[in-house]
C-alpha positions as CSV (number, residue, x, y, z in Angstrom):
1,M,89.9,103.0,91.3
2,D,93.6,103.0,90.5
3,S,94.9,99.5,91.3
4,K,98.4,100.8,91.6
5,I,97.6,102.3,95.1
6,F,97.5,98.8,96.6
7,K,101.2,98.3,97.5
8,A,103.1,95.4,99.1
9,Y,102.4,96.6,102.7
10,D,100.0,99.6,102.5
11,I,97.7,101.6,100.3
12,R,99.2,104.9,98.9
13,G,98.8,107.3,96.1
14,T,98.4,111.0,95.1
15,Y,95.3,112.8,96.3
16,P,92.7,113.2,94.8
17,D,93.6,111.7,91.4
18,Q,94.9,108.2,92.6
19,I,93.1,108.1,95.9
20,N,90.1,110.0,97.0
21,E,87.1,110.0,99.3
22,G,85.1,107.5,97.2
23,D,88.1,105.1,97.1
24,V,88.6,105.3,100.8
25,Y,84.9,104.6,101.5
26,K,85.1,101.5,99.3
27,I,88.3,100.3,101.0
28,A,86.8,100.7,104.5
29,Q,83.8,98.7,103.4
30,A,86.1,96.1,101.9
31,Y,88.0,95.9,105.2
32,A,84.7,95.4,107.0
33,E,83.7,92.6,104.6
34,F,87.1,90.9,104.6
35,V,88.1,91.2,108.3
36,K,84.5,91.3,109.7
37,P,85.4,93.5,112.7
38,K,82.9,94.7,115.3
39,K,85.1,97.7,116.4
40,V,88.1,99.4,114.8
41,V,90.5,102.2,115.6
42,L,90.7,105.0,113.0
43,G,93.4,107.7,113.1
44,K,95.0,110.0,110.6
45,D,98.3,111.8,110.2
46,V,98.7,115.6,109.8
47,R,98.1,115.7,106.0
48,V,95.7,118.4,104.8
49,S,93.6,115.7,103.0
50,G,93.4,113.6,106.1
51,P,90.2,114.8,107.7
52,K,88.1,114.3,104.5
53,L,89.5,110.9,103.9
54,W,89.0,110.0,107.6
55,E,85.3,111.0,107.3
56,S,84.9,108.7,104.3
57,A,86.6,105.8,106.0
58,A,84.4,106.3,109.1
59,K,81.3,106.3,107.0
60,G,82.4,103.2,105.2
61,F,82.7,101.4,108.5
62,T,79.6,102.7,110.2
63,D,77.4,102.0,107.2
64,A,78.7,98.4,107.4
65,G,77.7,98.3,111.1
66,V,81.3,98.6,112.4
67,D,81.9,100.8,115.5
68,V,84.7,103.3,115.1
69,V,87.1,104.6,117.8
70,D,88.3,108.0,116.7
71,I,91.9,108.5,118.0
72,G,92.4,111.8,116.2
73,T,95.6,113.0,114.6
74,V,98.3,110.5,115.6
75,S,101.6,109.0,114.6
76,T,101.4,105.6,112.9
77,D,102.9,103.8,116.0
78,M,100.2,105.4,118.1
79,M,97.6,103.7,115.9
80,Y,99.3,100.4,116.4
81,F,99.4,100.9,120.2
82,A,95.7,102.0,120.3
83,V,94.5,98.8,118.5
84,A,96.4,96.5,120.9
85,H,95.8,98.7,124.0
86,L,92.1,99.1,123.4
87,K,91.7,95.5,122.2
88,T,89.8,96.4,119.1
89,D,89.4,94.1,116.1
90,G,91.7,96.1,114.0
91,G,92.5,99.6,112.8
92,I,93.5,102.0,110.0
93,S,95.6,105.1,109.9
94,I,95.0,107.6,107.1
95,T,98.7,108.3,106.2
96,A,101.2,108.4,103.4
97,S,104.2,108.1,105.8
98,H,107.2,110.1,104.4
99,N,105.8,110.8,101.0
100,P,105.3,114.4,99.8
101,R,102.2,116.3,100.8
102,E,100.2,115.5,97.7
103,Y,100.1,111.8,98.8
104,N,97.8,110.1,101.2
105,G,96.9,106.5,101.9
106,M,96.1,103.8,104.5
107,K,98.0,101.5,106.8
108,L,95.9,98.6,108.0
109,V,96.1,96.2,110.9
110,R,94.1,93.4,112.5
111,E,93.6,92.7,116.2
112,N,96.8,93.0,118.3
113,A,98.2,95.3,115.6
114,I,98.9,92.4,113.3
115,P,99.7,94.0,109.9
116,I,97.7,93.4,106.7
117,S,100.0,93.2,103.7
118,G,99.6,92.5,100.0
119,D,100.0,88.8,100.9
120,T,97.5,88.8,103.8
121,G,94.6,90.9,102.7
122,I,95.3,94.1,100.8
123,Q,94.9,92.5,97.4
124,D,91.7,90.7,98.6
125,M,90.3,94.1,99.8
126,R,91.3,95.6,96.4
127,K,89.1,93.0,94.6
128,I,86.2,93.6,97.0
129,A,86.5,97.4,96.7
130,E,86.7,97.3,92.9
131,E,83.4,95.3,92.8
132,G,81.8,98.4,94.4
133,K,79.2,96.5,96.3
134,K,77.8,98.6,99.1
135,I,77.5,97.0,102.5
136,E,74.7,98.5,104.6
137,A,73.9,97.0,108.0
138,D,70.5,97.2,109.7
139,M,72.2,98.7,112.7
140,K,74.8,101.4,111.8
141,G,78.0,101.5,113.7
142,T,78.8,104.2,116.2
143,I,81.7,106.7,116.5
144,S,83.4,107.3,119.9
145,Q,86.5,109.3,120.7
146,E,89.5,108.2,122.7
147,D,92.6,110.2,123.6
148,I,95.3,107.6,123.8
149,M,98.3,109.9,124.1
150,A,98.8,109.5,127.9
151,A,98.6,105.7,127.8
152,Y,101.0,105.7,124.8
153,V,103.5,107.9,126.6
154,Q,103.5,105.6,129.6
155,H,103.9,102.5,127.4
156,C,106.9,104.0,125.7
157,L,108.4,105.1,129.0
158,S,108.1,101.5,130.3
159,F,111.1,100.6,128.1
160,I,113.5,102.7,130.2
161,D,114.2,103.5,133.9
162,P,113.6,107.3,133.9
163,P,115.8,108.1,136.9
164,K,118.8,106.8,135.0
165,V,118.4,109.6,132.4
166,K,120.8,112.5,133.0
167,D,121.0,116.1,131.8
168,L,121.1,116.1,128.0
169,K,120.4,118.6,125.3
170,V,118.7,117.1,122.3
171,V,117.7,118.6,118.9
172,A,114.4,117.0,117.9
173,N,113.2,117.4,114.3
174,A,109.6,116.3,113.9
175,N,109.3,117.1,110.2
176,F,106.0,118.8,111.0
177,G,104.4,115.5,112.2
178,M,103.2,114.5,115.7
179,A,106.6,113.3,117.1
180,G,107.5,116.6,118.7
181,I,104.3,116.7,120.7
182,A,104.8,113.1,121.8
183,A,108.5,113.5,122.7
184,Q,107.7,116.6,124.8
185,Q,104.9,114.8,126.7
186,M,107.3,111.9,127.5
187,I,109.9,114.3,128.9
188,E,107.3,116.1,131.0
189,S,105.5,113.0,132.2
190,A,108.7,111.3,133.4
191,K,110.3,114.5,134.5
192,L,113.3,113.7,132.4
193,P,116.2,116.3,132.8
194,I,116.2,116.8,129.0
195,T,116.5,120.1,127.2
196,L,114.6,119.6,124.0
197,V,115.5,121.9,121.1
198,G,112.5,121.6,118.8
199,L,112.8,121.9,115.0
200,N,109.8,121.7,112.7
201,D,107.8,120.6,115.7
202,T,104.5,122.3,115.1
203,P,102.3,119.9,113.1
204,D,101.7,121.1,109.5
205,G,100.3,118.9,106.8
206,T,101.5,121.2,104.0
207,F,105.1,120.1,104.9
208,P,106.5,123.6,104.0
209,K,110.1,122.4,103.7
210,G,109.3,119.6,101.3
211,R,109.2,115.8,101.6
212,P,109.2,114.9,105.3
213,D,111.8,112.2,105.1
214,P,115.1,112.4,107.0
215,L,116.5,109.5,104.9
216,I,117.0,112.1,102.1
217,P,120.4,113.7,102.5
218,E,119.2,117.1,101.5
219,N,116.8,117.1,104.5
220,R,119.5,116.7,107.1
221,G,121.4,120.0,106.9
222,E,119.3,122.1,109.3
223,T,119.3,119.4,111.9
224,S,123.1,119.1,111.7
225,E,123.6,122.8,111.9
226,L,121.3,123.1,115.0
227,V,123.3,120.4,116.8
228,R,126.5,122.3,116.3
229,S,125.1,125.8,117.1
230,E,123.3,124.5,120.2
231,H,126.2,122.3,121.3
232,A,123.6,119.5,121.7
233,N,124.5,116.0,122.8
234,F,122.8,114.5,119.8
235,A,119.8,114.9,117.5
236,V,116.8,112.8,116.6
237,A,114.6,113.2,113.5
238,W,111.4,111.5,112.6
239,D,109.5,111.1,109.3
240,A,106.0,112.6,109.1
241,D,104.1,109.7,110.6
242,A,106.9,109.1,113.2
243,D,107.2,105.3,112.9
244,R,110.9,105.7,112.0
245,C,113.6,107.7,113.8
246,F,117.0,108.8,112.8
247,F,120.0,110.0,114.8
248,F,122.8,112.5,114.5
249,N,125.9,112.5,116.7
250,E,127.3,115.3,118.9
251,D,129.0,116.8,115.8
252,G,125.8,116.9,113.8
253,E,126.9,113.9,111.7
254,F,124.1,111.7,110.4
255,I,124.4,108.1,111.6
256,D,123.2,105.5,109.1
257,G,120.2,103.5,110.4
258,Y,122.2,100.4,109.9
259,Y,124.6,101.3,112.8
260,I,121.6,102.2,115.0
261,V,120.2,98.7,114.5
262,A,123.5,97.3,115.7
263,L,123.5,99.5,118.8
264,L,119.9,98.8,119.7
265,A,120.3,95.1,119.1
266,S,123.2,95.0,121.6
267,I,121.1,97.0,124.1
268,M,118.0,94.8,123.8
269,L,120.0,91.5,124.1
270,R,121.4,92.4,127.5
271,G,120.1,89.8,129.9
272,H,118.5,88.0,127.0
273,K,121.2,85.8,125.5
274,G,120.0,83.3,123.0
275,E,117.1,85.5,121.9
276,K,116.5,86.2,118.2
277,V,116.9,89.5,116.3
278,I,115.5,90.0,112.8
279,I,117.6,92.0,110.4
280,D,117.1,92.9,106.7
281,P,119.5,91.9,103.9
282,R,120.4,95.3,102.6
283,M,123.6,95.4,104.9
284,V,124.5,92.8,107.5
285,F,128.2,92.8,108.5
286,A,127.8,95.2,111.4
287,T,124.4,93.9,112.6
288,R,125.4,90.2,112.5
289,K,128.5,90.9,114.5
290,A,126.6,93.1,117.1
291,I,124.0,90.3,117.6
292,E,126.6,87.5,117.8
293,D,128.8,89.5,120.2
294,A,125.8,90.1,122.5
295,G,124.9,86.4,122.5
296,G,121.9,86.6,120.3
297,E,120.9,84.8,117.1
298,W,120.3,86.8,113.9
299,V,117.6,85.9,111.4
300,M,117.5,87.6,108.0
301,N,114.1,88.5,106.5
302,R,112.6,90.3,103.5
303,V,112.4,94.1,103.7
304,G,109.0,95.7,104.7
305,H,107.2,96.3,108.0
306,T,104.5,93.7,107.4
307,F,107.0,91.0,106.5
308,I,109.3,91.8,109.4
309,K,106.4,91.7,111.9
310,A,105.2,88.4,110.7
311,R,108.6,86.9,111.0
312,M,109.1,88.4,114.5
313,R,105.9,86.7,115.7
314,K,107.0,83.4,114.1
315,E,110.4,83.5,115.8
316,N,109.3,85.4,119.0
317,A,112.2,87.8,118.3
318,I,113.0,90.3,121.0
319,F,113.9,93.0,118.5
320,A,114.1,93.7,114.7
321,G,115.7,96.5,112.8
322,E,115.6,97.7,109.2
323,N,118.4,99.8,107.9
324,S,115.6,102.3,106.8
325,A,115.1,103.1,110.5
326,H,112.0,101.0,111.2
327,L,112.8,99.6,114.7
328,Y,110.6,96.9,116.2
329,F,110.1,95.5,119.7
330,R,108.5,92.3,121.0
331,D,107.1,94.2,124.0
332,N,105.6,96.7,121.7
333,F,103.2,94.2,120.1
334,F,106.0,93.2,117.6
335,C,105.5,96.7,116.0
336,D,107.8,99.5,115.0
337,N,108.0,102.6,117.1
338,G,109.7,105.9,116.7
339,M,109.8,107.0,120.4
340,I,111.2,103.9,122.1
341,P,114.6,104.0,120.3
342,F,114.9,107.7,121.2
343,L,114.3,106.9,124.9
344,L,116.7,103.9,124.9
345,I,119.5,105.9,123.3
346,M,119.0,108.8,125.8
347,Q,119.3,106.2,128.6
348,E,122.4,104.5,127.1
349,L,124.2,107.9,126.8
350,S,123.3,108.7,130.4
351,V,124.4,105.3,131.9
352,T,127.6,105.0,129.9
353,G,128.7,108.6,129.9
354,K,129.8,108.1,126.3
355,K,129.0,110.3,123.3
356,L,126.8,108.9,120.6
357,S,129.7,108.7,118.1
358,E,131.5,106.5,120.7
359,L,128.5,104.2,121.2
360,V,128.4,103.3,117.5
361,K,132.2,103.5,116.9
362,P,132.8,99.6,117.1
363,W,130.6,99.3,113.9
364,T,131.3,102.6,112.1
365,D,135.1,101.8,112.3
366,A,134.7,98.2,111.2
367,V,132.2,98.5,108.4
368,K,132.1,101.2,105.7
369,V,128.8,101.8,103.8
370,S,127.7,103.4,100.6
371,G,124.3,104.6,101.8
372,E,121.4,103.7,99.6
373,I,121.8,104.6,96.0
374,N,118.6,104.7,93.8
375,F,118.4,104.1,90.1
376,T,115.4,104.5,87.8
377,V,115.4,101.6,85.4
378,P,112.7,100.4,83.0
379,D,112.9,96.7,84.2
380,P,114.4,96.3,87.6
381,K,114.1,92.5,87.6
382,A,116.0,92.2,84.3
383,V,118.8,94.4,85.7
384,I,119.0,92.3,88.8
385,E,119.3,89.2,86.6
386,K,122.2,90.8,84.7
387,I,124.0,91.6,88.0
388,K,123.4,88.0,89.2
389,E,125.1,86.7,86.0
390,K,128.0,89.1,86.4
391,Y,128.8,88.4,90.1
392,T,128.9,84.6,90.2
393,D,132.2,84.6,92.1
394,G,130.4,85.7,95.3
395,T,128.0,83.9,97.6
396,Q,124.5,84.8,96.4
397,D,121.3,85.1,98.4
398,E,117.8,86.1,97.2
399,T,116.0,86.7,100.5
400,D,115.1,90.1,99.0
401,G,116.4,91.1,95.6
402,L,120.0,89.9,95.2
403,S,122.7,89.9,97.9
404,V,126.3,89.0,96.9
405,E,128.9,88.5,99.6
406,F,132.6,88.3,99.3
407,E,135.3,87.9,101.9
408,Q,135.8,91.7,102.4
409,S,132.7,93.2,100.9
410,R,129.0,92.7,100.1
411,F,126.1,94.3,98.2
412,N,122.4,94.1,97.9
413,V,120.3,95.3,95.0
414,R,116.5,95.1,95.1
415,S,113.4,96.7,93.6
416,S,111.5,99.2,95.8
417,N,108.2,98.0,97.2
418,T,106.8,101.6,97.2
419,E,108.5,103.5,94.3
420,P,109.7,102.6,90.7
421,L,113.3,102.4,91.8
422,L,116.2,99.9,91.9
423,R,118.0,100.3,95.3
424,L,121.7,99.5,95.8
425,N,123.6,99.2,99.2
426,V,127.3,98.3,99.4
427,E,129.4,97.6,102.5
428,A,133.0,96.6,103.0
429,Y,135.6,96.3,105.7
430,S,137.6,99.1,104.2
431,Q,136.6,102.5,102.7
432,E,138.7,101.7,99.6
433,E,137.0,98.4,98.9
434,M,133.5,99.8,99.5
435,E,134.2,102.7,97.0
436,R,135.7,100.3,94.4
437,L,132.7,97.9,94.5
438,R,130.2,100.8,94.7
439,D,131.6,102.6,91.7
440,E,131.9,99.3,89.7
441,L,128.2,98.5,90.4
442,K,127.1,102.1,89.7
443,G,128.8,102.0,86.3
444,F,127.2,98.7,85.5
445,I,123.7,99.6,86.5
446,E,123.8,103.0,84.8
447,Q,123.9,101.2,81.4
448,F,120.3,100.3,82.0
449,T,118.9,103.6,83.4
450,S,116.1,105.3,81.6
């Protein structure tokens, strides 16, 4: 078994060389040994290798005497919902999120959809799985099936007041995952007056247009073009497992997830002054201001869904947002969800009568951003240490990687938890200062690239 598949907050690798049926069987057995559940939810995303890996995981569980609830092909946030809604002892989704089609993996949670990370069980399970000890119960577990789509739809709709939603035309790019089906069912169930212009909305685990990740700029063109040709009010795009969502304004311009966090924080804090909101340290000028202006309290935390959720529970935070477009809600079991932000923004556009560009304008005007810039370097930690030594004139913070803040600008540089990359984000109160600092940092880091 390749130990590199055990990541900071999930299990992920290329199929079948890094992760295969035998590995998944052992990991399911290790989960059974470590968590000791009686019943678990088991789902999968649309990937071609999903059904075989699902079967192996199910056998690993049932051999160990654990009952399995088969929820079928789902988005990751549907798995989270199913675990909490069905009150099982935990769950796994067979998924590799936004990675290319040759990848697969597993996202794992305990009861109430509490995530299992490298710090809270993934590495323990690795050790058990690598031992290869087979666990066979006298009484094998059973497999039952549960269609949770209708309950999931109603849960997501509970975050809005459907009669407030007015006529809107929306481009929806599902990137061949399950999001298109879920979005259509929500619109039909609540009789929302929405014209949904679907794009890549038929599930297809071969991902015929490449890596299913809207965060990659090259993947945004067709969404932008369709907004303009259809004269749509806005667009939404999801990654393949639909636990992140991204937005484009009425002109087809991509809106950085950072500004969406600011917008949603301001919405969620209405009537909830004094509540806490968790943000990540990659960029903070806009989100801090949005939270403070809405009467909330911001709390900075390490990047990564398992770490964010743990901090949300500790602080009882009403909302959390990562600039990567993971968006979390206390009333969604402290989990991220790709549909709730879509519904909230549709309602906000309807109630205010504003365009999406106008809703985010207070922050897009005030703070200019570089977008995430990635570098392949042999030793990311060593490069971060060099940057730390160079920028001693700013206020430094090491919540995640290194953040350095000046009066008019700020940057964060950190190692990726999922890929061999060094990630840089720069923000400033003027475009000129952002570009100056960005270019200076790029030139410095490129000395160390491989």
